[in-house]
DRENPA-3360 file (N, C-alpha, C; in nm, 2 decimals, always signed):
BEGIN
1 = MKVGDEVT = -1.21/+2.49/+1.34/-1.35/+2.49/+1.29/-1.44/+2.56/+1.39 ~ -1.54/+2.62/+1.34/-1.63/+2.69/+1.42/-1.78/+2.68/+1.37 ~ -1.87/+2.72/+1.45/-2.01/+2.71/+1.42/-2.03/+2.79/+1.29 ~ -2.11/+2.73/+1.20/-2.14/+2.79/+1.07/-2.05/+2.74/+0.96 ~ -1.93/+2.68/+0.99/-1.84/+2.63/+0.89/-1.91/+2.51/+0.82 ~ -1.89/+2.50/+0.69/-1.93/+2.38/+0.62/-1.81/+2.28/+0.62 ~ -1.85/+2.15/+0.65/-1.75/+2.05/+0.67/-1.78/+1.93/+0.59 ~ -1.68/+1.84/+0.57/-1.70/+1.72/+0.50/-1.68/+1.61/+0.61;
9 = ITDDCHGA = -1.78/+1.52/+0.62/-1.77/+1.41/+0.72/-1.68/+1.30/+0.65 ~ -1.57/+1.26/+0.73/-1.48/+1.16/+0.68/-1.49/+1.03/+0.76 ~ -1.60/+1.01/+0.83/-1.62/+0.90/+0.92/-1.74/+0.82/+0.87 ~ -1.73/+0.69/+0.87/-1.84/+0.60/+0.83/-1.88/+0.50/+0.94 ~ -1.86/+0.53/+1.06/-1.88/+0.44/+1.17/-2.00/+0.48/+1.26 ~ -2.09/+0.56/+1.21/-2.20/+0.60/+1.29/-2.33/+0.52/+1.26 ~ -2.32/+0.40/+1.21/-2.43/+0.32/+1.18/-2.49/+0.34/+1.04 ~ -2.43/+0.44/+0.97/-2.47/+0.46/+0.83/-2.35/+0.52/+0.76;
17 = CYLNTIST = -2.36/+0.52/+0.63/-2.25/+0.57/+0.55/-2.26/+0.72/+0.52 ~ -2.18/+0.80/+0.60/-2.18/+0.94/+0.58/-2.05/+0.99/+0.52 ~ -1.97/+0.90/+0.47/-1.84/+0.94/+0.42/-1.85/+1.04/+0.31 ~ -1.78/+1.15/+0.31/-1.77/+1.25/+0.21/-1.91/+1.33/+0.20 ~ -1.98/+1.34/+0.31/-2.11/+1.42/+0.31/-2.08/+1.56/+0.36 ~ -2.13/+1.66/+0.30/-2.11/+1.80/+0.34/-2.23/+1.83/+0.44 ~ -2.19/+1.90/+0.55/-2.29/+1.94/+0.65/-2.23/+2.07/+0.71 ~ -2.32/+2.13/+0.80/-2.28/+2.26/+0.86/-2.27/+2.24/+1.01;
25 = IEECIDYD = -2.17/+2.30/+1.07/-2.15/+2.29/+1.22/-2.25/+2.38/+1.29 ~ -2.33/+2.31/+1.37/-2.44/+2.39/+1.45/-2.39/+2.42/+1.59 ~ -2.30/+2.33/+1.65/-2.25/+2.36/+1.78/-2.11/+2.30/+1.79 ~ -2.03/+2.37/+1.87/-1.89/+2.32/+1.89/-1.86/+2.33/+2.04 ~ -1.82/+2.22/+2.10/-1.78/+2.22/+2.24/-1.64/+2.18/+2.25 ~ -1.56/+2.27/+2.31/-1.41/+2.25/+2.31/-1.37/+2.19/+2.45 ~ -1.34/+2.06/+2.44/-1.29/+1.99/+2.56/-1.13/+2.01/+2.56 ~ -1.07/+1.97/+2.67/-0.93/+1.98/+2.68/-0.85/+1.91/+2.57;
33 = SYKKFTLS = -0.89/+1.79/+2.54/-0.81/+1.71/+2.44/-0.88/+1.70/+2.31 ~ -1.00/+1.74/+2.29/-1.07/+1.73/+2.16/-1.19/+1.83/+2.15 ~ -1.24/+1.84/+2.03/-1.36/+1.92/+2.01/-1.47/+1.83/+1.97 ~ -1.59/+1.86/+2.02/-1.71/+1.78/+1.98/-1.80/+1.87/+1.89 ~ -1.84/+1.83/+1.78/-1.92/+1.91/+1.69/-2.06/+1.84/+1.67 ~ -2.16/+1.92/+1.68/-2.29/+1.88/+1.64/-2.32/+1.94/+1.50 ~ -2.37/+1.86/+1.41/-2.39/+1.91/+1.27/-2.54/+1.94/+1.25 ~ -2.56/+2.00/+1.13/-2.70/+2.04/+1.10/-2.79/+1.92/+1.08;
41 = NGLIFYDD = -2.73/+1.80/+1.05/-2.81/+1.68/+1.04/-2.83/+1.61/+1.17 ~ -2.79/+1.67/+1.28/-2.80/+1.62/+1.42/-2.70/+1.52/+1.46 ~ -2.61/+1.48/+1.38/-2.50/+1.39/+1.41/-2.39/+1.46/+1.49 ~ -2.32/+1.38/+1.58/-2.21/+1.43/+1.66/-2.08/+1.37/+1.61 ~ -1.99/+1.46/+1.58/-1.86/+1.41/+1.54/-1.75/+1.48/+1.62 ~ -1.62/+1.43/+1.60/-1.51/+1.48/+1.67/-1.41/+1.54/+1.57 ~ -1.31/+1.61/+1.63/-1.23/+1.69/+1.54/-1.15/+1.61/+1.44 ~ -1.12/+1.48/+1.46/-1.05/+1.41/+1.36/-1.14/+1.34/+1.26;
49 = ELILYDST = -1.27/+1.36/+1.26/-1.36/+1.30/+1.17/-1.41/+1.40/+1.07 ~ -1.37/+1.52/+1.08/-1.43/+1.63/+0.99/-1.31/+1.70/+0.92 ~ -1.34/+1.75/+0.80/-1.24/+1.84/+0.74/-1.32/+1.96/+0.68 ~ -1.26/+2.08/+0.68/-1.33/+2.19/+0.63/-1.36/+2.17/+0.48 ~ -1.48/+2.21/+0.44/-1.52/+2.19/+0.30/-1.47/+2.31/+0.22 ~ -1.40/+2.28/+0.12/-1.33/+2.38/+0.03/-1.42/+2.41/-0.09 ~ -1.49/+2.52/-0.09/-1.58/+2.55/-0.20/-1.51/+2.65/-0.30 ~ -1.38/+2.66/-0.30/-1.30/+2.74/-0.39/-1.33/+2.70/-0.53;
57 = PNTKPKHY = -1.37/+2.79/-0.62/-1.38/+2.75/-0.76/-1.25/+2.71/-0.82 ~ -1.26/+2.61/-0.91/-1.14/+2.56/-0.97/-1.16/+2.55/-1.12 ~ -1.06/+2.57/-1.20/-1.07/+2.56/-1.34/-1.05/+2.41/-1.38 ~ -1.11/+2.37/-1.49/-1.10/+2.24/-1.54/-0.96/+2.21/-1.60 ~ -0.89/+2.11/-1.54/-0.76/+2.07/-1.59/-0.76/+2.03/-1.74 ~ -0.66/+2.06/-1.81/-0.65/+2.03/-1.96/-0.63/+1.88/-1.99 ~ -0.59/+1.80/-1.89/-0.56/+1.66/-1.92/-0.69/+1.57/-1.92 ~ -0.81/+1.63/-1.91/-0.93/+1.55/-1.92/-0.98/+1.56/-2.07;
65 = KTDSIDVI = -1.02/+1.45/-2.12/-1.05/+1.44/-2.27/-1.19/+1.50/-2.30 ~ -1.27/+1.52/-2.21/-1.41/+1.56/-2.24/-1.42/+1.72/-2.24 ~ -1.48/+1.77/-2.34/-1.50/+1.92/-2.34/-1.65/+1.95/-2.31 ~ -1.73/+1.84/-2.32/-1.88/+1.86/-2.31/-1.93/+1.88/-2.17 ~ -1.86/+1.81/-2.07/-1.90/+1.82/-1.93/-1.78/+1.81/-1.84 ~ -1.78/+1.89/-1.74/-1.67/+1.89/-1.64/-1.68/+1.77/-1.56 ~ -1.57/+1.70/-1.53/-1.57/+1.58/-1.46/-1.62/+1.60/-1.31 ~ -1.58/+1.71/-1.25/-1.63/+1.74/-1.12/-1.78/+1.77/-1.12;
73 = DFCKLYDL = -1.83/+1.84/-1.22/-1.97/+1.86/-1.23/-2.05/+1.73/-1.24 ~ -1.99/+1.64/-1.32/-2.05/+1.50/-1.34/-2.06/+1.43/-1.21 ~ -1.95/+1.43/-1.13/-1.95/+1.36/-1.00/-2.05/+1.42/-0.91 ~ -2.06/+1.55/-0.91/-2.16/+1.62/-0.82/-2.30/+1.58/-0.87 ~ -2.33/+1.58/-1.00/-2.46/+1.55/-1.05/-2.51/+1.41/-1.01 ~ -2.42/+1.32/-1.00/-2.45/+1.18/-0.96/-2.42/+1.15/-0.82 ~ -2.38/+1.26/-0.74/-2.35/+1.25/-0.60/-2.26/+1.13/-0.57 ~ -2.15/+1.13/-0.64/-2.05/+1.02/-0.63/-1.95/+1.06/-0.51;
81 = NFNMGNII = -1.92/+0.96/-0.43/-1.83/+0.98/-0.32/-1.68/+0.99/-0.38 ~ -1.59/+1.00/-0.29/-1.45/+1.02/-0.33/-1.39/+0.91/-0.42 ~ -1.41/+0.78/-0.38/-1.36/+0.67/-0.45/-1.43/+0.66/-0.59 ~ -1.56/+0.67/-0.60/-1.63/+0.66/-0.73/-1.59/+0.78/-0.82 ~ -1.58/+0.90/-0.76/-1.54/+1.02/-0.83/-1.40/+1.00/-0.90 ~ -1.31/+0.94/-0.82/-1.17/+0.92/-0.87/-1.17/+0.82/-0.98 ~ -1.26/+0.72/-0.97/-1.27/+0.62/-1.08/-1.31/+0.69/-1.21 ~ -1.41/+0.77/-1.20/-1.46/+0.85/-1.32/-1.35/+0.94/-1.37;
89 = KYACRKKE = -1.28/+1.01/-1.27/-1.18/+1.11/-1.31/-1.07/+1.04/-1.39 ~ -1.01/+0.93/-1.34/-0.91/+0.86/-1.41/-0.95/+0.80/-1.54 ~ -1.08/+0.76/-1.55/-1.13/+0.70/-1.68/-1.14/+0.81/-1.78 ~ -1.16/+0.94/-1.74/-1.18/+1.05/-1.84/-1.05/+1.12/-1.88 ~ -0.94/+1.08/-1.82/-0.81/+1.14/-1.86/-0.77/+1.11/-2.00 ~ -0.69/+1.20/-2.06/-0.64/+1.17/-2.19/-0.55/+1.05/-2.18 ~ -0.54/+0.97/-2.28/-0.47/+0.84/-2.28/-0.32/+0.85/-2.30 ~ -0.26/+0.93/-2.21/-0.11/+0.94/-2.21/-0.05/+0.85/-2.11;
97 = QDIEDLKK = -0.12/+0.81/-2.01/-0.07/+0.73/-1.90/-0.17/+0.61/-1.87 ~ -0.21/+0.54/-1.98/-0.31/+0.44/-1.96/-0.29/+0.34/-1.85 ~ -0.17/+0.28/-1.84/-0.14/+0.18/-1.74/-0.15/+0.24/-1.60 ~ -0.09/+0.35/-1.57/-0.10/+0.41/-1.44/-0.24/+0.45/-1.41 ~ -0.31/+0.51/-1.50/-0.45/+0.54/-1.47/-0.54/+0.42/-1.44 ~ -0.52/+0.31/-1.52/-0.59/+0.19/-1.49/-0.56/+0.13/-1.35 ~ -0.43/+0.14/-1.31/-0.39/+0.09/-1.18/-0.47/+0.18/-1.07 ~ -0.48/+0.31/-1.10/-0.55/+0.39/-1.00/-0.70/+0.36/-0.99;
105 = IIDYAQRE = -0.76/+0.33/-1.11/-0.90/+0.30/-1.11/-0.92/+0.17/-1.03 ~ -0.83/+0.07/-1.05/-0.84/-0.06/-0.98/-0.83/-0.03/-0.83 ~ -0.73/+0.05/-0.79/-0.71/+0.08/-0.65/-0.83/+0.15/-0.59 ~ -0.89/+0.25/-0.65/-1.01/+0.31/-0.60/-1.13/+0.22/-0.60 ~ -1.14/+0.13/-0.70/-1.25/+0.03/-0.70/-1.24/-0.06/-0.58 ~ -1.12/-0.11/-0.55/-1.10/-0.20/-0.44/-1.13/-0.13/-0.31 ~ -1.09/+0.00/-0.30/-1.12/+0.08/-0.17/-1.27/+0.09/-0.16 ~ -1.34/+0.12/-0.27/-1.49/+0.14/-0.26/-1.55/+0.01/-0.22;
113 = LQYLEKCN = -1.51/-0.10/-0.28/-1.56/-0.23/-0.24/-1.54/-0.26/-0.09 ~ -1.42/-0.23/-0.04/-1.40/-0.25/+0.10/-1.49/-0.17/+0.19 ~ -1.51/-0.04/+0.15/-1.59/+0.05/+0.22/-1.74/+0.00/+0.22 ~ -1.79/-0.04/+0.10/-1.93/-0.09/+0.10/-1.95/-0.22/+0.18 ~ -1.85/-0.31/+0.18/-1.85/-0.43/+0.26/-1.86/-0.39/+0.41 ~ -1.78/-0.29/+0.45/-1.78/-0.25/+0.59/-1.91/-0.19/+0.62 ~ -1.97/-0.11/+0.53/-2.10/-0.05/+0.56/-2.21/-0.16/+0.57 ~ -2.20/-0.26/+0.49/-2.30/-0.37/+0.50/-2.28/-0.45/+0.63;
121 = QNANY = -2.16/-0.47/+0.67/-2.13/-0.54/+0.80/-2.19/-0.46/+0.92 ~ -2.17/-0.32/+0.91/-2.22/-0.24/+1.02/-2.37/-0.24/+1.02 ~ -2.43/-0.24/+0.90/-2.58/-0.24/+0.89/-2.64/-0.37/+0.95 ~ -2.57/-0.48/+0.94/-2.62/-0.61/+0.99/-2.61/-0.63/+1.14 ~ -2.55/-0.53/+1.21/-2.53/-0.55/+1.36/-2.65/-0.48/+1.43;
% end
């Protein structure tokens, strides 16, 4: 990663919930064992807390039942994080794998609940 790259923050331990937030690298300092990045929002992260943001256009998969709105567009419109977006995604799939899709919805809901509880604990310190 380099200055100017758009990245997704995958860390939520900086006193606030920045998980799945897109930002731009403003500064990169390369130490011997790690890289330190300063982002456009002023936060500092390390190489294992960021992933490159993939803005490659994608076509809508056929296994979603809605033709009126793209699921990804819906998630962006409501600024949903990864867990909430996947809940919506699996809820919108065609009903060929109901049981498996419901299990995935439950799994992502439990992950989101754990994440929010962790954020609330960090906010109370």
